[in-house]
mmCIF file as Biopython writes it, N, C-alpha, C and O atoms, coordinates in Angstrom:
data_model
#
loop_
_atom_site.group_PDB
_atom_site.id
_atom_site.type_symbol
_atom_site.label_atom_id
_atom_site.label_alt_id
_atom_site.label_comp_id
_atom_site.label_asym_id
_atom_site.label_entity_id
_atom_site.label_seq_id
_atom_site.pdbx_PDB_ins_code
_atom_site.Cartn_x
_atom_site.Cartn_y
_atom_site.Cartn_z
_atom_site.occupancy
_atom_site.B_iso_or_equiv
_atom_site.auth_seq_id
_atom_site.auth_asym_id
_atom_site.pdbx_PDB_model_num
ATOM 1   N N  . MET A ? 1  ? -3.711  5.533   21.307  1.0 0.0 1  A 1 
ATOM 2   C CA . MET A ? 1  ? -3.509  5.191   19.870  1.0 0.0 1  A 1 
ATOM 3   C C  . MET A ? 1  ? -3.747  4.063   19.376  1.0 0.0 1  A 1 
ATOM 4   O O  . MET A ? 1  ? -3.596  2.967   19.914  1.0 0.0 1  A 1 
ATOM 5   N N  . LYS A ? 2  ? -4.179  4.337   18.191  1.0 0.0 2  A 1 
ATOM 6   C CA . LYS A ? 2  ? -4.217  2.837   17.467  1.0 0.0 2  A 1 
ATOM 7   C C  . LYS A ? 2  ? -2.527  2.207   16.858  1.0 0.0 2  A 1 
ATOM 8   O O  . LYS A ? 2  ? -1.746  3.058   16.432  1.0 0.0 2  A 1 
ATOM 9   N N  . THR A ? 3  ? -2.196  1.074   16.865  1.0 0.0 3  A 1 
ATOM 10  C CA . THR A ? 3  ? -1.843  -0.158  15.796  1.0 0.0 3  A 1 
ATOM 11  C C  . THR A ? 3  ? -2.113  -0.026  14.667  1.0 0.0 3  A 1 
ATOM 12  O O  . THR A ? 3  ? -3.325  0.067   14.469  1.0 0.0 3  A 1 
ATOM 13  N N  . LEU A ? 4  ? -0.963  0.069   13.076  1.0 0.0 4  A 1 
ATOM 14  C CA . LEU A ? 4  ? -1.663  -0.339  12.337  1.0 0.0 4  A 1 
ATOM 15  C C  . LEU A ? 4  ? -2.669  -1.415  12.262  1.0 0.0 4  A 1 
ATOM 16  O O  . LEU A ? 4  ? -3.591  -1.169  11.484  1.0 0.0 4  A 1 
ATOM 17  N N  . ASP A ? 5  ? -2.718  -2.500  12.852  1.0 0.0 5  A 1 
ATOM 18  C CA . ASP A ? 5  ? -3.355  -4.011  12.427  1.0 0.0 5  A 1 
ATOM 19  C C  . ASP A ? 5  ? -4.832  -3.537  13.613  1.0 0.0 5  A 1 
ATOM 20  O O  . ASP A ? 5  ? -5.359  -4.372  14.348  1.0 0.0 5  A 1 
ATOM 21  N N  . GLN A ? 6  ? -5.082  -2.689  13.575  1.0 0.0 6  A 1 
ATOM 22  C CA . GLN A ? 6  ? -5.860  -2.090  13.926  1.0 0.0 6  A 1 
ATOM 23  C C  . GLN A ? 6  ? -7.168  -1.201  13.190  1.0 0.0 6  A 1 
ATOM 24  O O  . GLN A ? 6  ? -8.315  -0.917  13.537  1.0 0.0 6  A 1 
ATOM 25  N N  . TYR A ? 7  ? -6.737  -1.068  12.579  1.0 0.0 7  A 1 
ATOM 26  C CA . TYR A ? 7  ? -7.389  -0.032  11.182  1.0 0.0 7  A 1 
ATOM 27  C C  . TYR A ? 7  ? -7.983  -1.248  10.501  1.0 0.0 7  A 1 
ATOM 28  O O  . TYR A ? 7  ? -7.529  -2.392  10.480  1.0 0.0 7  A 1 
ATOM 29  N N  . ALA A ? 8  ? -8.949  -0.833  10.019  1.0 0.0 8  A 1 
ATOM 30  C CA . ALA A ? 8  ? -9.710  -0.931  8.582   1.0 0.0 8  A 1 
ATOM 31  C C  . ALA A ? 8  ? -8.623  -1.509  7.574   1.0 0.0 8  A 1 
ATOM 32  O O  . ALA A ? 8  ? -8.105  -0.721  6.784   1.0 0.0 8  A 1 
ATOM 33  N N  . LEU A ? 9  ? -8.316  -2.620  7.567   1.0 0.0 9  A 1 
ATOM 34  C CA . LEU A ? 9  ? -7.576  -2.636  5.685   1.0 0.0 9  A 1 
ATOM 35  C C  . LEU A ? 9  ? -7.991  -1.840  4.759   1.0 0.0 9  A 1 
ATOM 36  O O  . LEU A ? 9  ? -7.235  -0.906  4.495   1.0 0.0 9  A 1 
ATOM 37  N N  . ASN A ? 10 ? -8.660  -1.894  4.361   1.0 0.0 10 A 1 
ATOM 38  C CA . ASN A ? 10 ? -9.622  -1.029  2.980   1.0 0.0 10 A 1 
ATOM 39  C C  . ASN A ? 10 ? -9.030  0.461   3.060   1.0 0.0 10 A 1 
ATOM 40  O O  . ASN A ? 10 ? -8.634  1.107   2.090   1.0 0.0 10 A 1 
ATOM 41  N N  . ASP A ? 11 ? -9.046  1.001   4.758   1.0 0.0 11 A 1 
ATOM 42  C CA . ASP A ? 11 ? -8.860  2.141   5.037   1.0 0.0 11 A 1 
ATOM 43  C C  . ASP A ? 11 ? -7.380  2.614   4.846   1.0 0.0 11 A 1 
ATOM 44  O O  . ASP A ? 11 ? -7.068  3.771   4.564   1.0 0.0 11 A 1 
ATOM 45  N N  . LEU A ? 12 ? -6.462  1.527   5.045   1.0 0.0 12 A 1 
ATOM 46  C CA . LEU A ? 12 ? -4.849  1.817   5.693   1.0 0.0 12 A 1 
ATOM 47  C C  . LEU A ? 12 ? -4.549  1.517   3.870   1.0 0.0 12 A 1 
ATOM 48  O O  . LEU A ? 12 ? -3.440  1.875   3.474   1.0 0.0 12 A 1 
ATOM 49  N N  . LYS A ? 13 ? -5.610  0.817   2.711   1.0 0.0 13 A 1 
ATOM 50  C CA . LYS A ? 13 ? -4.626  0.288   1.204   1.0 0.0 13 A 1 
ATOM 51  C C  . LYS A ? 13 ? -5.484  2.344   1.031   1.0 0.0 13 A 1 
ATOM 52  O O  . LYS A ? 13 ? -4.774  3.268   0.632   1.0 0.0 13 A 1 
ATOM 53  N N  . LEU A ? 14 ? -6.726  2.523   1.359   1.0 0.0 14 A 1 
ATOM 54  C CA . LEU A ? 14 ? -6.383  3.881   0.628   1.0 0.0 14 A 1 
ATOM 55  C C  . LEU A ? 14 ? -5.722  5.101   1.119   1.0 0.0 14 A 1 
ATOM 56  O O  . LEU A ? 14 ? -5.641  6.166   0.508   1.0 0.0 14 A 1 
ATOM 57  N N  . VAL A ? 15 ? -5.176  4.783   2.503   1.0 0.0 15 A 1 
ATOM 58  C CA . VAL A ? 15 ? -4.158  5.983   2.859   1.0 0.0 15 A 1 
ATOM 59  C C  . VAL A ? 15 ? -3.015  5.572   1.931   1.0 0.0 15 A 1 
ATOM 60  O O  . VAL A ? 15 ? -2.575  6.487   1.235   1.0 0.0 15 A 1 
ATOM 61  N N  . TYR A ? 16 ? -2.627  4.746   1.834   1.0 0.0 16 A 1 
ATOM 62  C CA . TYR A ? 16 ? -1.280  4.167   1.175   1.0 0.0 16 A 1 
ATOM 63  C C  . TYR A ? 16 ? -0.868  4.366   -0.129  1.0 0.0 16 A 1 
ATOM 64  O O  . TYR A ? 16 ? 0.309   4.359   -0.490  1.0 0.0 16 A 1 
ATOM 65  N N  . LEU A ? 17 ? -2.531  4.673   -1.352  1.0 0.0 17 A 1 
ATOM 66  C CA . LEU A ? 17 ? -2.599  4.565   -2.603  1.0 0.0 17 A 1 
ATOM 67  C C  . LEU A ? 17 ? -2.511  6.542   -2.603  1.0 0.0 17 A 1 
ATOM 68  O O  . LEU A ? 17 ? -2.100  7.116   -3.612  1.0 0.0 17 A 1 
ATOM 69  N N  . ALA A ? 18 ? -2.911  7.257   -1.476  1.0 0.0 18 A 1 
ATOM 70  C CA . ALA A ? 18 ? -3.457  8.748   -1.248  1.0 0.0 18 A 1 
ATOM 71  C C  . ALA A ? 18 ? -1.718  9.086   -1.187  1.0 0.0 18 A 1 
ATOM 72  O O  . ALA A ? 18 ? -1.291  9.923   -1.981  1.0 0.0 18 A 1 
ATOM 73  N N  . LEU A ? 19 ? -1.015  8.594   -0.487  1.0 0.0 19 A 1 
ATOM 74  C CA . LEU A ? 19 ? 0.178   8.867   -0.122  1.0 0.0 19 A 1 
ATOM 75  C C  . LEU A ? 19 ? 1.623   8.485   -1.319  1.0 0.0 19 A 1 
ATOM 76  O O  . LEU A ? 19 ? 2.658   9.109   -1.550  1.0 0.0 19 A 1 
ATOM 77  N N  . HIS A ? 20 ? 1.114   7.291   -1.828  1.0 0.0 20 A 1 
ATOM 78  C CA . HIS A ? 20 ? 1.870   6.751   -2.585  1.0 0.0 20 A 1 
ATOM 79  C C  . HIS A ? 20 ? 1.727   7.927   -3.795  1.0 0.0 20 A 1 
ATOM 80  O O  . HIS A ? 20 ? 2.820   7.931   -4.362  1.0 0.0 20 A 1 
ATOM 81  N N  . ALA A ? 21 ? 0.954   8.794   -4.345  1.0 0.0 21 A 1 
ATOM 82  C CA . ALA A ? 21 ? 0.273   8.902   -5.635  1.0 0.0 21 A 1 
ATOM 83  C C  . ALA A ? 21 ? 1.500   10.907  -5.663  1.0 0.0 21 A 1 
ATOM 84  O O  . ALA A ? 21 ? 1.819   11.796  -6.452  1.0 0.0 21 A 1 
ATOM 85  N N  . GLN A ? 22 ? 1.699   10.462  -4.019  1.0 0.0 22 A 1 
ATOM 86  C CA . GLN A ? 22 ? 2.256   12.244  -3.904  1.0 0.0 22 A 1 
ATOM 87  C C  . GLN A ? 22 ? 3.758   12.081  -4.180  1.0 0.0 22 A 1 
ATOM 88  O O  . GLN A ? 22 ? 4.265   13.124  -4.593  1.0 0.0 22 A 1 
ATOM 89  N N  . LEU A ? 23 ? 4.676   10.954  -4.050  1.0 0.0 23 A 1 
ATOM 90  C CA . LEU A ? 23 ? 5.724   10.882  -4.172  1.0 0.0 23 A 1 
ATOM 91  C C  . LEU A ? 23 ? 6.731   11.970  -5.490  1.0 0.0 23 A 1 
ATOM 92  O O  . LEU A ? 23 ? 7.825   12.530  -5.425  1.0 0.0 23 A 1 
ATOM 93  N N  . PRO A ? 24 ? 5.515   11.840  -6.757  1.0 0.0 24 A 1 
ATOM 94  C CA . PRO A ? 24 ? 6.501   13.046  -7.114  1.0 0.0 24 A 1 
ATOM 95  C C  . PRO A ? 24 ? 6.624   14.701  -7.289  1.0 0.0 24 A 1 
ATOM 96  O O  . PRO A ? 24 ? 7.415   15.526  -7.746  1.0 0.0 24 A 1 
ATOM 97  N N  . GLY A ? 25 ? 5.077   14.640  -6.501  1.0 0.0 25 A 1 
ATOM 98  C CA . GLY A ? 25 ? 5.466   16.323  -5.854  1.0 0.0 25 A 1 
ATOM 99  C C  . GLY A ? 25 ? 6.099   16.151  -4.688  1.0 0.0 25 A 1 
ATOM 100 O O  . GLY A ? 25 ? 6.859   17.064  -4.367  1.0 0.0 25 A 1 
ATOM 101 N N  . ASN A ? 26 ? 6.018   15.388  -4.082  1.0 0.0 26 A 1 
ATOM 102 C CA . ASN A ? 26 ? 6.887   14.887  -2.037  1.0 0.0 26 A 1 
ATOM 103 C C  . ASN A ? 26 ? 8.089   14.544  -2.176  1.0 0.0 26 A 1 
ATOM 104 O O  . ASN A ? 26 ? 8.460   15.527  -1.535  1.0 0.0 26 A 1 
ATOM 105 N N  . PRO A ? 27 ? 9.095   14.014  -2.445  1.0 0.0 27 A 1 
ATOM 106 C CA . PRO A ? 27 ? 9.789   13.162  -3.368  1.0 0.0 27 A 1 
ATOM 107 C C  . PRO A ? 27 ? 10.496  12.685  -1.160  1.0 0.0 27 A 1 
ATOM 108 O O  . PRO A ? 27 ? 11.186  11.749  -0.757  1.0 0.0 27 A 1 
ATOM 109 N N  . MET A ? 28 ? 10.022  13.558  -0.590  1.0 0.0 28 A 1 
ATOM 110 C CA . MET A ? 28 ? 10.847  14.033  1.004   1.0 0.0 28 A 1 
ATOM 111 C C  . MET A ? 28 ? 9.764   12.481  1.054   1.0 0.0 28 A 1 
ATOM 112 O O  . MET A ? 28 ? 10.294  11.396  1.290   1.0 0.0 28 A 1 
ATOM 113 N N  . LEU A ? 29 ? 8.914   12.545  0.913   1.0 0.0 29 A 1 
ATOM 114 C CA . LEU A ? 29 ? 7.473   11.570  1.718   1.0 0.0 29 A 1 
ATOM 115 C C  . LEU A ? 29 ? 8.374   9.651   1.422   1.0 0.0 29 A 1 
ATOM 116 O O  . LEU A ? 29 ? 7.733   8.648   1.737   1.0 0.0 29 A 1 
ATOM 117 N N  . MET A ? 30 ? 9.616   9.548   0.901   1.0 0.0 30 A 1 
ATOM 118 C CA . MET A ? 30 ? 10.059  8.663   0.501   1.0 0.0 30 A 1 
ATOM 119 C C  . MET A ? 30 ? 10.216  8.048   1.201   1.0 0.0 30 A 1 
ATOM 120 O O  . MET A ? 30 ? 9.828   6.880   1.162   1.0 0.0 30 A 1 
ATOM 121 N N  . ASP A ? 31 ? 10.949  8.639   2.292   1.0 0.0 31 A 1 
ATOM 122 C CA . ASP A ? 31 ? 11.859  8.413   3.272   1.0 0.0 31 A 1 
ATOM 123 C C  . ASP A ? 31 ? 11.327  8.644   5.233   1.0 0.0 31 A 1 
ATOM 124 O O  . ASP A ? 31 ? 11.907  8.700   6.317   1.0 0.0 31 A 1 
ATOM 125 N N  . SER A ? 32 ? 10.209  8.696   4.821   1.0 0.0 32 A 1 
ATOM 126 C CA . SER A ? 32 ? 9.636   8.946   5.824   1.0 0.0 32 A 1 
ATOM 127 C C  . SER A ? 32 ? 8.527   7.765   6.381   1.0 0.0 32 A 1 
ATOM 128 O O  . SER A ? 32 ? 7.567   7.314   5.755   1.0 0.0 32 A 1 
ATOM 129 N N  . ASP A ? 33 ? 8.947   7.439   7.676   1.0 0.0 33 A 1 
ATOM 130 C CA . ASP A ? 33 ? 8.634   6.268   8.608   1.0 0.0 33 A 1 
ATOM 131 C C  . ASP A ? 33 ? 7.433   5.431   8.480   1.0 0.0 33 A 1 
ATOM 132 O O  . ASP A ? 33 ? 7.111   4.244   8.423   1.0 0.0 33 A 1 
ATOM 133 N N  . LEU A ? 34 ? 6.784   6.933   8.458   1.0 0.0 34 A 1 
ATOM 134 C CA . LEU A ? 34 ? 5.158   6.191   8.774   1.0 0.0 34 A 1 
ATOM 135 C C  . LEU A ? 34 ? 5.242   5.521   7.159   1.0 0.0 34 A 1 
ATOM 136 O O  . LEU A ? 34 ? 4.906   4.337   7.161   1.0 0.0 34 A 1 
ATOM 137 N N  . LEU A ? 35 ? 5.522   5.912   6.160   1.0 0.0 35 A 1 
ATOM 138 C CA . LEU A ? 35 ? 4.745   5.225   5.068   1.0 0.0 35 A 1 
ATOM 139 C C  . LEU A ? 35 ? 5.341   4.220   5.013   1.0 0.0 35 A 1 
ATOM 140 O O  . LEU A ? 35 ? 4.732   3.168   4.815   1.0 0.0 35 A 1 
ATOM 141 N N  . GLN A ? 36 ? 6.821   4.251   5.185   1.0 0.0 36 A 1 
ATOM 142 C CA . GLN A ? 36 ? 7.544   2.697   5.321   1.0 0.0 36 A 1 
ATOM 143 C C  . GLN A ? 36 ? 7.092   1.301   5.696   1.0 0.0 36 A 1 
ATOM 144 O O  . GLN A ? 36 ? 7.065   0.225   5.098   1.0 0.0 36 A 1 
ATOM 145 N N  . ASP A ? 37 ? 6.569   1.928   7.531   1.0 0.0 37 A 1 
ATOM 146 C CA . ASP A ? 37 ? 5.537   1.355   8.536   1.0 0.0 37 A 1 
ATOM 147 C C  . ASP A ? 37 ? 4.754   1.013   7.921   1.0 0.0 37 A 1 
ATOM 148 O O  . ASP A ? 37 ? 4.878   -0.209  7.838   1.0 0.0 37 A 1 
ATOM 149 N N  . LEU A ? 38 ? 3.208   1.631   6.889   1.0 0.0 38 A 1 
ATOM 150 C CA . LEU A ? 38 ? 2.678   1.146   6.762   1.0 0.0 38 A 1 
ATOM 151 C C  . LEU A ? 38 ? 2.744   0.228   5.220   1.0 0.0 38 A 1 
ATOM 152 O O  . LEU A ? 38 ? 2.071   -0.784  5.022   1.0 0.0 38 A 1 
ATOM 153 N N  . GLN A ? 39 ? 3.521   0.720   4.409   1.0 0.0 39 A 1 
ATOM 154 C CA . GLN A ? 39 ? 4.174   -0.186  3.351   1.0 0.0 39 A 1 
ATOM 155 C C  . GLN A ? 39 ? 4.602   -2.154  3.996   1.0 0.0 39 A 1 
ATOM 156 O O  . GLN A ? 39 ? 4.277   -3.243  3.525   1.0 0.0 39 A 1 
ATOM 157 N N  . THR A ? 40 ? 5.090   -1.925  4.714   1.0 0.0 40 A 1 
ATOM 158 C CA . THR A ? 40 ? 5.667   -3.116  5.056   1.0 0.0 40 A 1 
ATOM 159 C C  . THR A ? 40 ? 4.430   -3.655  5.740   1.0 0.0 40 A 1 
ATOM 160 O O  . THR A ? 40 ? 4.186   -4.862  5.716   1.0 0.0 40 A 1 
ATOM 161 N N  . HIS A ? 41 ? 3.505   -2.629  6.456   1.0 0.0 41 A 1 
ATOM 162 C CA . HIS A ? 41 ? 2.268   -3.780  6.832   1.0 0.0 41 A 1 
ATOM 163 C C  . HIS A ? 41 ? 1.258   -4.180  5.752   1.0 0.0 41 A 1 
ATOM 164 O O  . HIS A ? 41 ? 0.071   -4.415  5.978   1.0 0.0 41 A 1 
ATOM 165 N N  . LEU A ? 42 ? 1.581   -4.207  5.103   1.0 0.0 42 A 1 
ATOM 166 C CA . LEU A ? 42 ? 0.470   -4.129  3.833   1.0 0.0 42 A 1 
ATOM 167 C C  . LEU A ? 42 ? 1.153   -5.380  2.789   1.0 0.0 42 A 1 
ATOM 168 O O  . LEU A ? 42 ? 0.682   -6.447  2.395   1.0 0.0 42 A 1 
ATOM 169 N N  . GLN A ? 43 ? 2.101   -4.897  2.622   1.0 0.0 43 A 1 
ATOM 170 C CA . GLN A ? 43 ? 2.728   -6.267  3.024   1.0 0.0 43 A 1 
ATOM 171 C C  . GLN A ? 43 ? 2.552   -7.679  3.123   1.0 0.0 43 A 1 
ATOM 172 O O  . GLN A ? 43 ? 2.567   -8.391  2.119   1.0 0.0 43 A 1 
ATOM 173 N N  . ALA A ? 44 ? 2.409   -8.062  4.114   1.0 0.0 44 A 1 
ATOM 174 C CA . ALA A ? 44 ? 2.758   -8.609  5.202   1.0 0.0 44 A 1 
ATOM 175 C C  . ALA A ? 44 ? 1.188   -9.284  5.440   1.0 0.0 44 A 1 
ATOM 176 O O  . ALA A ? 44 ? 0.733   -10.318 5.929   1.0 0.0 44 A 1 
ATOM 177 N N  . GLN A ? 45 ? 0.616   -7.950  4.735   1.0 0.0 45 A 1 
ATOM 178 C CA . GLN A ? 45 ? -1.290  -8.482  4.967   1.0 0.0 45 A 1 
ATOM 179 C C  . GLN A ? 45 ? -1.847  -9.179  3.432   1.0 0.0 45 A 1 
ATOM 180 O O  . GLN A ? 45 ? -2.744  -9.970  3.141   1.0 0.0 45 A 1 
ATOM 181 N N  . ALA A ? 46 ? -0.954  -8.537  2.766   1.0 0.0 46 A 1 
ATOM 182 C CA . ALA A ? 46 ? -0.617  -9.253  1.525   1.0 0.0 46 A 1 
ATOM 183 C C  . ALA A ? 46 ? -0.287  -10.522 1.180   1.0 0.0 46 A 1 
ATOM 184 O O  . ALA A ? 46 ? -0.774  -11.438 0.518   1.0 0.0 46 A 1 
ATOM 185 N N  . LYS A ? 47 ? 1.001   -10.235 2.032   1.0 0.0 47 A 1 
ATOM 186 C CA . LYS A ? 47 ? 1.401   -12.272 1.519   1.0 0.0 47 A 1 
ATOM 187 C C  . LYS A ? 47 ? 0.448   -12.681 1.843   1.0 0.0 47 A 1 
ATOM 188 O O  . LYS A ? 47 ? -0.295  -13.420 1.198   1.0 0.0 47 A 1 
ATOM 189 N N  . ALA A ? 48 ? 0.301   -12.255 2.941   1.0 0.0 48 A 1 
ATOM 190 C CA . ALA A ? 48 ? -0.786  -13.512 3.607   1.0 0.0 48 A 1 
ATOM 191 C C  . ALA A ? 48 ? -2.071  -14.628 3.146   1.0 0.0 48 A 1 
ATOM 192 O O  . ALA A ? 48 ? -2.428  -15.803 3.226   1.0 0.0 48 A 1 
ATOM 193 N N  . ALA A ? 49 ? -2.507  -13.049 2.516   1.0 0.0 49 A 1 
ATOM 194 C CA . ALA A ? 49 ? -3.842  -13.021 1.608   1.0 0.0 49 A 1 
ATOM 195 C C  . ALA A ? 49 ? -3.038  -13.928 -0.161  1.0 0.0 49 A 1 
ATOM 196 O O  . ALA A ? 49 ? -3.660  -14.182 -1.192  1.0 0.0 49 A 1 
ATOM 197 N N  . GLY A ? 50 ? -1.419  -14.208 0.159   1.0 0.0 50 A 1 
ATOM 198 C CA . GLY A ? 50 ? -1.529  -15.047 -1.354  1.0 0.0 50 A 1 
ATOM 199 C C  . GLY A ? 50 ? -0.999  -14.544 -2.472  1.0 0.0 50 A 1 
ATOM 200 O O  . GLY A ? 50 ? -1.005  -14.984 -3.621  1.0 0.0 50 A 1 
ATOM 201 N N  . VAL A ? 51 ? -0.278  -13.017 -1.748  1.0 0.0 51 A 1 
ATOM 202 C CA . VAL A ? 51 ? 0.329   -11.761 -3.217  1.0 0.0 51 A 1 
ATOM 203 C C  . VAL A ? 51 ? 1.206   -12.098 -3.252  1.0 0.0 51 A 1 
ATOM 204 O O  . VAL A ? 51 ? 1.671   -12.550 -2.205  1.0 0.0 51 A 1 
ATOM 205 N N  . ASP A ? 52 ? 2.144   -12.108 -4.651  1.0 0.0 52 A 1 
ATOM 206 C CA . ASP A ? 52 ? 3.371   -12.044 -4.404  1.0 0.0 52 A 1 
ATOM 207 C C  . ASP A ? 52 ? 3.909   -10.776 -5.038  1.0 0.0 52 A 1 
ATOM 208 O O  . ASP A ? 52 ? 4.162   -10.576 -6.226  1.0 0.0 52 A 1 
ATOM 209 N N  . VAL A ? 53 ? 4.082   -9.638  -3.586  1.0 0.0 53 A 1 
ATOM 210 C CA . VAL A ? 53 ? 4.640   -8.240  -3.580  1.0 0.0 53 A 1 
ATOM 211 C C  . VAL A ? 53 ? 5.207   -7.589  -4.352  1.0 0.0 53 A 1 
ATOM 212 O O  . VAL A ? 53 ? 5.136   -6.408  -4.690  1.0 0.0 53 A 1 
ATOM 213 N N  . SER A ? 54 ? 6.271   -9.086  -4.865  1.0 0.0 54 A 1 
ATOM 214 C CA . SER A ? 54 ? 7.209   -8.438  -5.994  1.0 0.0 54 A 1 
ATOM 215 C C  . SER A ? 54 ? 7.358   -8.594  -7.237  1.0 0.0 54 A 1 
ATOM 216 O O  . SER A ? 54 ? 8.307   -8.593  -8.021  1.0 0.0 54 A 1 
ATOM 217 N N  . HIS A ? 55 ? 5.882   -8.775  -7.304  1.0 0.0 55 A 1 
ATOM 218 C CA . HIS A ? 55 ? 4.947   -8.643  -8.745  1.0 0.0 55 A 1 
ATOM 219 C C  . HIS A ? 55 ? 4.299   -7.755  -8.825  1.0 0.0 55 A 1 
ATOM 220 O O  . HIS A ? 55 ? 3.160   -7.858  -8.370  1.0 0.0 55 A 1 
ATOM 221 N N  . HIS A ? 56 ? 4.630   -6.761  -9.304  1.0 0.0 56 A 1 
ATOM 222 C CA . HIS A ? 56 ? 4.191   -5.571  -9.350  1.0 0.0 56 A 1 
ATOM 223 C C  . HIS A ? 56 ? 2.407   -4.854  -9.685  1.0 0.0 56 A 1 
ATOM 224 O O  . HIS A ? 56 ? 1.696   -3.932  -9.285  1.0 0.0 56 A 1 
ATOM 225 N N  . ALA A ? 57 ? 2.363   -5.937  -10.613 1.0 0.0 57 A 1 
ATOM 226 C CA . ALA A ? 57 ? 0.401   -6.375  -10.737 1.0 0.0 57 A 1 
ATOM 227 C C  . ALA A ? 57 ? 0.353   -6.529  -9.765  1.0 0.0 57 A 1 
ATOM 228 O O  . ALA A ? 57 ? 0.420   -5.528  -9.052  1.0 0.0 57 A 1 
ATOM 229 N N  . GLN A ? 58 ? 0.233   -7.630  -9.235  1.0 0.0 58 A 1 
ATOM 230 C CA . GLN A ? 58 ? -0.545  -8.223  -8.713  1.0 0.0 58 A 1 
ATOM 231 C C  . GLN A ? 58 ? -0.755  -7.555  -7.018  1.0 0.0 58 A 1 
ATOM 232 O O  . GLN A ? 58 ? -1.803  -7.603  -6.374  1.0 0.0 58 A 1 
ATOM 233 N N  . TRP A ? 59 ? 0.701   -6.883  -6.513  1.0 0.0 59 A 1 
ATOM 234 C CA . TRP A ? 59 ? 0.313   -6.354  -5.455  1.0 0.0 59 A 1 
ATOM 235 C C  . TRP A ? 59 ? -0.344  -4.721  -6.059  1.0 0.0 59 A 1 
ATOM 236 O O  . TRP A ? 59 ? -1.114  -4.255  -5.220  1.0 0.0 59 A 1 
ATOM 237 N N  . ALA A ? 60 ? -0.245  -4.166  -6.822  1.0 0.0 60 A 1 
ATOM 238 C CA . ALA A ? 60 ? -1.376  -3.268  -7.372  1.0 0.0 60 A 1 
ATOM 239 C C  . ALA A ? 60 ? -2.884  -3.219  -7.453  1.0 0.0 60 A 1 
ATOM 240 O O  . ALA A ? 60 ? -3.637  -2.256  -7.309  1.0 0.0 60 A 1 
ATOM 241 N N  . THR A ? 61 ? -3.240  -4.954  -7.814  1.0 0.0 61 A 1 
ATOM 242 C CA . THR A ? 61 ? -4.094  -5.092  -8.318  1.0 0.0 61 A 1 
ATOM 243 C C  . THR A ? 61 ? -4.868  -5.410  -6.305  1.0 0.0 61 A 1 
ATOM 244 O O  . THR A ? 61 ? -5.709  -4.678  -5.784  1.0 0.0 61 A 1 
ATOM 245 N N  . TRP A ? 62 ? -4.455  -6.214  -5.875  1.0 0.0 62 A 1 
ATOM 246 C CA . TRP A ? 62 ? -4.779  -6.220  -4.405  1.0 0.0 62 A 1 
ATOM 247 C C  . TRP A ? 62 ? -4.690  -5.286  -3.265  1.0 0.0 62 A 1 
ATOM 248 O O  . TRP A ? 62 ? -5.048  -5.513  -2.110  1.0 0.0 62 A 1 
ATOM 249 N N  . LEU A ? 63 ? -4.016  -3.890  -3.878  1.0 0.0 63 A 1 
ATOM 250 C CA . LEU A ? 63 ? -3.867  -2.409  -3.245  1.0 0.0 63 A 1 
ATOM 251 C C  . LEU A ? 63 ? -5.617  -1.760  -3.619  1.0 0.0 63 A 1 
ATOM 252 O O  . LEU A ? 63 ? -6.295  -1.127  -2.810  1.0 0.0 63 A 1 
ATOM 253 N N  . ASN A ? 64 ? -6.052  -2.141  -5.068  1.0 0.0 64 A 1 
ATOM 254 C CA . ASN A ? 64 ? -7.197  -1.908  -5.245  1.0 0.0 64 A 1 
ATOM 255 C C  . ASN A ? 64 ? -8.229  -2.273  -5.893  1.0 0.0 64 A 1 
ATOM 256 O O  . ASN A ? 64 ? -8.929  -2.105  -6.891  1.0 0.0 64 A 1 
ATOM 257 N N  . ASN A ? 65 ? -7.966  -3.141  -4.433  1.0 0.0 65 A 1 
ATOM 258 C CA . ASN A ? 65 ? -9.340  -4.007  -4.420  1.0 0.0 65 A 1 
ATOM 259 C C  . ASN A ? 65 ? -9.470  -5.035  -5.174  1.0 0.0 65 A 1 
ATOM 260 O O  . ASN A ? 65 ? -10.654 -5.355  -5.066  1.0 0.0 65 A 1 
ATOM 261 N N  . GLY A ? 66 ? -8.714  -6.074  -6.202  1.0 0.0 66 A 1 
ATOM 262 C CA . GLY A ? 66 ? -9.419  -6.325  -7.080  1.0 0.0 66 A 1 
ATOM 263 C C  . GLY A ? 66 ? -9.538  -5.879  -8.507  1.0 0.0 66 A 1 
ATOM 264 O O  . GLY A ? 66 ? -9.871  -6.536  -9.493  1.0 0.0 66 A 1 
ATOM 265 N N  . VAL A ? 67 ? -9.146  -4.445  -8.385  1.0 0.0 67 A 1 
ATOM 266 C CA . VAL A ? 67 ? -8.991  -3.575  -9.725  1.0 0.0 67 A 1 
ATOM 267 C C  . VAL A ? 67 ? -7.966  -3.585  -10.227 1.0 0.0 67 A 1 
ATOM 268 O O  . VAL A ? 67 ? -6.943  -3.118  -9.726  1.0 0.0 67 A 1 
ATOM 269 N N  . VAL A ? 68 ? -8.098  -4.368  -11.814 1.0 0.0 68 A 1 
ATOM 270 C CA . VAL A ? 68 ? -6.611  -4.590  -12.706 1.0 0.0 68 A 1 
ATOM 271 C C  . VAL A ? 68 ? -6.740  -3.195  -13.527 1.0 0.0 68 A 1 
ATOM 272 O O  . VAL A ? 68 ? -7.538  -2.838  -14.393 1.0 0.0 68 A 1 
ATOM 273 N N  . LEU A ? 69 ? -5.563  -2.504  -12.871 1.0 0.0 69 A 1 
ATOM 274 C CA . LEU A ? 69 ? -4.647  -1.138  -13.648 1.0 0.0 69 A 1 
ATOM 275 C C  . LEU A ? 69 ? -4.383  -1.753  -15.430 1.0 0.0 69 A 1 
ATOM 276 O O  . LEU A ? 69 ? -3.668  -2.551  -16.036 1.0 0.0 69 A 1 
ATOM 277 N N  . LYS A ? 70 ? -5.531  -0.728  -15.705 1.0 0.0 70 A 1 
ATOM 278 C CA . LYS A ? 70 ? -4.586  -1.057  -16.840 1.0 0.0 70 A 1 
ATOM 279 C C  . LYS A ? 70 ? -3.342  0.429   -17.524 1.0 0.0 70 A 1 
ATOM 280 O O  . LYS A ? 70 ? -3.576  1.626   -17.357 1.0 0.0 70 A 1 
ATOM 281 N N  . SER A ? 71 ? -2.427  0.008   -18.066 1.0 0.0 71 A 1 
ATOM 282 C CA . SER A ? 71 ? -1.308  1.033   -18.675 1.0 0.0 71 A 1 
ATOM 283 C C  . SER A ? 71 ? -1.814  2.016   -19.599 1.0 0.0 71 A 1 
ATOM 284 O O  . SER A ? 71 ? -2.441  1.575   -20.563 1.0 0.0 71 A 1 
ATOM 285 N N  . VAL A ? 72 ? -1.602  3.766   -19.452 1.0 0.0 72 A 1 
ATOM 286 C CA . VAL A ? 72 ? -2.203  3.914   -20.888 1.0 0.0 72 A 1 
ATOM 287 C C  . VAL A ? 72 ? -1.721  3.960   -21.604 1.0 0.0 72 A 1 
ATOM 288 O O  . VAL A ? 72 ? -2.260  4.077   -22.705 1.0 0.0 72 A 1 
#
């Protein structure tokens, strides 16, 4: 079994975004150890890339590979 750091970063981002999108319909995911571990891992990667993960727009842009999300 691989550890998180052995997976492609873009794959991890995609899985995180898919899980995160399911939170409204599946609130129990919020307590998932896997989701927490994945978020912690991705935030460490983002910080290493110079992203301020406490700034939601920077974090979201990094997760979406540079695509700036616009609110509707």
